[in-house]
N, C-alpha and C positions, 0 to 999 in steps of 0.2 A: 187165301180166302177161297171158300168153296161156295159155289152157286148152284141152284137147281135150274138146269137149262134144258129145254126141249124134252122133258120127260126122260132124260138120260141119267137122272140121279145127280148126286153131287160130283162136280168135276173140278179138278185143279187145272193149272195152266198146261201141264204136260198132256192131260187128256184132251183139252181143247185144241191144242196144236196138232195132236195126233189125228183127231177127227177131221180137222181142216185139211191136213195132208191127204188123208184117205179120200175125202170128198173130191178134191181136185184130181187125184190120181184116177179115181173111178170115173169122174166126169170126162177125162181124157182117154178112157179105155186103155190104161197103162197098168201092167202088172207090177208088183213089187220088184220083181227081177229086172224088168226093163228100166224101171225108174232108178234102181240102184246102179245099173250099168251107166245110165245117162248122166248121173250126178257123181259117180265115182265113190259111192258108199256101198257097204255090204248090205245084202238083202235082209239079213237078220237084224241089222241096225234099223233099217226102214220099218220092219215089222214091229220091233220094240218101241220105236217112236210112235207109230200109229196106235199102238195099244196103251200108250201113256206109261210105259215101263222104263223108258230111257230119257235122260236129259238130253236136249238137243242144243248145240251151240248155235249162235246166230249165223256163223259161217256156214254150217251144214244146212240150216234152214234156208239160207240164200241159195245154196247149191240146189236144193230140192225145188225151191220156187222157180229157179232158172230152168231146171229140167222140165218143169210143168208149165212153163211160159206164164207164170203168175207173178206179178210184182208183190213185194212185201206189203205195200199199201192195200192192194186188193185182198191179199191173204188175211190181213187183220181187220178188214172192213166187213165185219159180220156181227150180228147181235150176240153171238156166243162170247165175244170179247167185251161187250158193253156192260159194264158193272153197274150202270145207273138203272138198269131194268130189273 
């Protein structure tokens, strides 16, 4: 399902997750390189996920959230994931 969210055009779930990762990474003043080191994933993988070009497994999402000190509950608690709006 595609939604028009926050003037970003139509986004699928990969784009939504990528934007949330980028949001928390930038909020924590962490580069993609540092994030990738902290969660044991390749920097190019992080980049691809943030751009919505890569599918992310729930295991890798958990690793990224742990590295950013964000729970999965907080990660998904955003209007971007609320399909009722």
